[in-house]
C-alpha positions as CSV (number, residue, x, y, z in Angstrom):
1,X,15.3,-145.8,71.2
2,X,18.8,-145.1,70.3
3,X,20.1,-147.9,72.5
4,X,17.9,-150.4,70.7
5,X,19.3,-149.1,67.3
6,X,22.7,-149.5,68.8
7,X,22.3,-152.8,70.0
8,X,20.9,-154.2,66.7
9,X,23.8,-152.4,64.7
10,X,26.3,-154.0,67.0
11,X,24.5,-157.4,66.6
12,X,24.5,-157.0,62.8
13,X,28.1,-156.1,62.8
14,X,28.9,-159.0,65.0
15,X,27.1,-161.7,62.7
16,X,28.8,-160.2,59.7
17,X,32.0,-159.8,60.8
18,X,34.4,-161.9,58.7
19,X,36.8,-164.3,59.7
20,X,39.6,-165.9,57.6
21,X,39.9,-169.7,57.9
22,X,43.2,-171.0,56.6
23,X,44.9,-174.2,55.7
24,X,48.6,-174.3,56.4
25,X,51.1,-176.7,55.1
26,X,52.7,-178.3,58.1
27,X,56.1,-178.5,56.8
28,X,56.6,-175.3,55.3
29,X,53.8,-173.2,57.2
30,X,52.5,-171.7,53.8
31,X,49.1,-171.1,53.3
32,X,47.7,-173.7,51.1
33,X,43.9,-172.6,51.1
34,X,41.6,-170.1,52.9
35,X,38.1,-169.0,53.2
36,X,36.5,-165.9,54.6
37,X,33.4,-166.8,56.6
38,X,31.0,-164.9,59.0
39,X,28.7,-166.2,61.6
40,X,25.8,-165.3,59.3
41,X,27.3,-167.0,56.2
42,X,28.0,-170.2,58.6
43,X,24.2,-170.2,59.6
44,X,23.1,-169.9,56.1
45,X,25.4,-172.8,54.8
46,X,24.4,-175.1,57.7
47,X,20.7,-174.6,57.1
48,X,21.1,-175.3,53.4
49,X,23.2,-178.3,54.2
50,X,20.4,-179.6,56.6
51,X,17.5,-178.9,54.2
52,X,19.3,-180.7,51.5
53,X,20.3,-183.6,53.6
54,X,16.5,-183.9,54.7
55,X,15.3,-183.7,51.0
56,X,17.7,-186.6,50.0
57,X,16.6,-188.8,52.9
58,X,13.0,-188.2,52.2
59,X,13.3,-189.0,48.8
60,X,15.2,-192.3,49.3
61,X,12.6,-193.2,51.9
62,X,9.6,-192.3,49.6
63,X,10.7,-193.7,46.4
64,X,12.5,-196.9,47.5
65,X,11.2,-199.8,49.4
66,X,12.9,-198.7,52.6
67,X,9.7,-197.1,53.3
68,X,8.2,-200.5,54.3
69,X,10.5,-200.9,57.1
70,X,9.2,-197.6,58.8
71,X,6.8,-198.5,61.7
72,X,3.1,-198.0,60.8
73,X,3.8,-198.2,57.0
74,X,2.9,-201.5,55.4
75,X,2.8,-203.0,51.8
76,X,-0.5,-203.0,49.9
77,X,-0.4,-206.8,50.2
78,X,-0.4,-206.6,54.0
79,X,-3.3,-203.9,54.2
80,X,-5.2,-206.5,52.0
81,X,-4.4,-209.5,54.5
82,X,-5.2,-207.3,57.5
83,X,-8.6,-206.1,56.0
84,X,-9.4,-209.8,55.0
85,X,-8.5,-211.2,58.6
86,X,-10.5,-208.3,60.1
87,X,-13.6,-209.4,58.0
88,X,-12.9,-212.9,59.1
89,X,-12.6,-211.9,62.9
90,X,-15.8,-209.9,62.9
91,X,-17.7,-212.9,61.1
92,X,-16.4,-215.3,63.8
93,X,-17.3,-212.8,66.5
94,X,-20.9,-212.5,65.2
95,X,-21.0,-216.5,64.9
96,X,-19.7,-216.8,68.7
97,X,-22.7,-214.4,69.6
98,X,-25.2,-216.3,67.9
99,X,-23.9,-219.7,69.4
100,X,-23.8,-218.1,72.8
101,X,-27.6,-217.1,72.6
102,X,-28.3,-220.4,71.1
103,X,-26.9,-222.0,74.2
104,X,-28.7,-219.8,76.3
105,X,-31.9,-220.6,74.8
106,X,-30.9,-224.6,75.1
107,X,-29.8,-224.1,78.7
108,X,-33.1,-222.6,79.5
109,X,-35.0,-225.3,78.0
110,X,-33.1,-227.9,79.8
111,X,-33.5,-226.2,83.3
112,X,-37.2,-225.5,82.6
113,X,-36.7,-221.8,82.8
114,X,-38.6,-221.0,79.5
115,X,-40.1,-217.5,79.1
116,X,-43.5,-217.7,77.2
117,X,-44.6,-215.1,75.0
118,X,-47.4,-213.1,76.0
119,X,-49.9,-214.1,73.3
120,X,-53.6,-213.6,73.8
121,X,-55.3,-216.9,73.5
122,X,-58.5,-217.1,71.3
123,X,-61.2,-219.6,71.6
124,X,-60.4,-222.7,69.3
125,X,-64.0,-222.8,68.2
126,X,-63.8,-219.5,66.6
127,X,-60.6,-220.9,64.5
128,X,-62.7,-224.0,63.7
129,X,-65.5,-221.8,62.3
130,X,-63.1,-219.7,60.4
131,X,-61.4,-222.8,59.0
132,X,-64.8,-224.1,57.8
133,X,-65.8,-220.8,56.1
134,X,-62.3,-220.8,54.4
135,X,-62.7,-224.3,53.3
136,X,-66.2,-224.3,52.1
137,X,-66.1,-224.3,48.1
138,X,-68.4,-222.2,45.8
139,X,-70.7,-223.6,43.3
140,X,-68.3,-222.9,40.6
141,X,-65.5,-224.5,42.3
142,X,-67.6,-227.6,43.0
143,X,-68.5,-227.9,39.4
144,X,-64.9,-227.7,38.4
145,X,-64.1,-230.4,40.9
146,X,-66.5,-232.7,39.6
147,X,-65.8,-232.0,35.9
148,X,-62.0,-232.8,36.7
149,X,-62.6,-235.8,38.7
150,X,-64.9,-237.2,35.8
151,X,-62.3,-236.1,33.0
152,X,-59.4,-237.8,35.2
153,X,-61.2,-240.9,36.2
154,X,-60.0,-243.0,33.2
155,X,-57.0,-240.9,32.4
156,X,-54.0,-243.5,32.8
157,X,-51.4,-240.7,32.7
158,X,-52.7,-239.6,36.3
159,X,-51.8,-243.0,37.6
160,X,-48.1,-242.3,36.8
161,X,-47.0,-239.2,38.8
162,X,-43.4,-240.0,38.5
163,X,-43.5,-239.1,34.8
164,X,-45.3,-235.8,35.4
165,X,-43.0,-232.7,35.6
166,X,-42.1,-231.8,39.0
167,X,-43.1,-228.3,40.3
168,X,-40.4,-226.6,42.5
169,X,-41.6,-224.1,44.9
170,X,-38.9,-221.3,45.5
171,X,-38.6,-219.5,48.8
172,X,-38.0,-215.8,48.4
173,X,-34.3,-215.3,49.3
174,X,-34.8,-212.4,51.6
175,X,-37.4,-209.6,52.6
176,X,-36.8,-206.2,50.8
177,X,-37.7,-204.2,47.9
178,X,-36.4,-205.0,44.4
179,X,-33.9,-202.2,43.2
180,X,-32.3,-203.6,39.9
181,X,-34.0,-206.3,37.8
182,X,-32.4,-209.0,35.7
183,X,-30.8,-207.4,32.8
184,X,-28.4,-210.0,30.8
185,X,-27.8,-207.2,28.1
186,X,-25.7,-205.3,30.8
187,X,-24.2,-208.5,32.1
188,X,-26.5,-208.3,35.2
189,X,-27.7,-211.8,35.7
190,X,-29.7,-211.3,39.1
191,X,-31.6,-209.0,40.9
192,X,-30.6,-206.3,43.6
193,X,-32.8,-206.1,46.8
194,X,-32.9,-203.3,49.5
195,X,-33.3,-205.0,52.8
196,X,-33.2,-203.9,56.4
197,X,-29.8,-204.1,58.4
198,X,-28.9,-207.7,59.1
199,X,-31.9,-209.3,57.2
200,X,-32.0,-213.0,57.2
201,X,-31.1,-214.7,54.0
202,X,-32.7,-218.0,53.4
203,X,-32.2,-220.8,50.8
204,X,-34.7,-220.7,48.1
205,X,-34.7,-224.6,47.8
206,X,-33.2,-227.7,49.4
207,X,-29.5,-228.1,48.6
208,X,-25.9,-228.3,49.4
209,X,-23.6,-225.5,49.9
210,X,-20.9,-225.6,47.3
211,X,-18.8,-222.2,47.6
212,X,-18.3,-219.5,50.1
213,X,-16.0,-216.6,50.1
214,X,-15.4,-212.8,51.0
215,X,-14.4,-209.9,48.7
216,X,-14.2,-206.2,48.7
217,X,-16.6,-205.8,45.6
218,X,-19.5,-208.6,46.8
219,X,-19.0,-208.9,50.5
220,X,-19.9,-212.5,51.9
221,X,-20.9,-214.8,48.9
222,X,-22.4,-218.3,49.3
223,X,-23.6,-220.7,46.5
224,X,-26.0,-223.6,47.1
225,X,-26.6,-226.5,44.5
226,X,-30.2,-227.6,44.2
227,X,-32.2,-230.2,42.3
228,X,-32.8,-229.9,38.7
229,X,-29.3,-228.5,38.2
230,X,-30.4,-225.2,39.7
231,X,-27.7,-223.0,41.6
232,X,-28.5,-220.0,43.7
233,X,-25.9,-217.3,44.5
234,X,-26.2,-214.8,47.4
235,X,-24.0,-211.8,47.5
236,X,-23.4,-208.8,49.7
237,X,-23.8,-210.7,53.2
238,X,-22.1,-209.5,56.1
239,X,-22.2,-212.8,57.9
240,X,-22.1,-216.4,56.4
241,X,-23.7,-219.1,58.7
242,X,-22.8,-222.1,56.6
243,X,-19.8,-223.9,55.3
244,X,-19.1,-225.8,52.2
245,X,-20.7,-229.3,52.1
246,X,-23.6,-228.1,54.8
247,X,-26.9,-229.5,53.4
248,X,-29.7,-226.9,53.8
249,X,-33.5,-226.8,53.4
250,X,-35.7,-224.6,51.7
251,X,-36.4,-221.7,53.8
252,X,-33.3,-222.2,56.0
253,X,-31.3,-219.1,57.3
254,X,-27.9,-219.3,55.7
255,X,-26.5,-215.9,56.0
256,X,-27.4,-212.1,57.2
257,X,-27.2,-208.8,54.9
258,X,-25.0,-206.0,55.8
259,X,-25.9,-203.0,57.5
260,X,-24.7,-200.4,54.9
261,X,-26.9,-201.4,51.9
262,X,-29.6,-198.9,52.6
263,X,-27.2,-196.0,52.0
264,X,-24.9,-197.7,49.5
265,X,-26.6,-198.7,46.1
266,X,-23.7,-201.1,45.3
267,X,-24.0,-202.8,48.6
268,X,-27.7,-204.0,48.2
269,X,-28.3,-207.6,48.6
270,X,-27.9,-209.5,45.2
271,X,-29.4,-212.7,44.2
272,X,-28.7,-214.9,41.2
273,X,-30.3,-218.0,39.9
274,X,-28.8,-220.4,37.4
275,X,-29.8,-223.5,35.7
276,X,-27.4,-225.8,33.9
277,X,-24.8,-223.0,33.4
278,X,-27.6,-220.5,31.9
279,X,-28.9,-217.4,34.1
280,X,-32.7,-217.5,35.0
281,X,-34.8,-214.4,35.9
282,X,-35.5,-214.9,39.5
283,X,-38.8,-212.8,39.2
284,X,-40.3,-215.5,36.6
285,X,-40.0,-218.1,39.4
286,X,-40.0,-216.6,42.5
287,X,-42.9,-214.6,43.9
288,X,-41.5,-211.3,45.4
């Protein structure tokens, strides 16, 4: 125990032993300046100098544009571009997968190797009997038809169908449950629909694609121009299947919804319908 204390005492004396560092005039050999240092003070000064140098360099890197030159640290604009490119690449990969599946089906059709679904075939007579039962009119319906034909027999307006107002039949844009209804007072001009992951999105009417884009807040967006100055807008899609200028038919698949809309309320599929620049409540013209 005494030996350990002796060694520790000698060590402390050694690091605290003072040295005199002098600067002499070369011509007169007179002492111009001196300082007393020990090993311990040299260690303290050196540590302080290293720490100060580190803080200065860190401040320069953090608070100046020099940080952009460090590997792995990009500017916000670069990050946005990387994310946009990643979304586009993911969309292209999904389209390539769909095209590959389509080519496989076409190849099977050409080669004659087509797999038929295992559907139980029923007797066509049964279907015919059911159709006749469904087509059979009730007495009240027959009376209404006779009365309508009698009233319209001499109605000249019925001979000019072009003058009558056309009735448009809208397709439901996608399958799901409406979570938010049309509310123009809160500047919400559409409806939100909770769908299954990657649910098909179809065009509500015949039309032409006039706009597509991707954004962080609304995902994939596609707009279709229809007859009678209708424009339909489909938001929060993960994959867009059409491009600007494509002609689409009513009920044709134009996009797929995302896979996060079940958990995130803000990611629910959003559908808007406009006519002549004014919003239209989709629930008033479409049966959901």
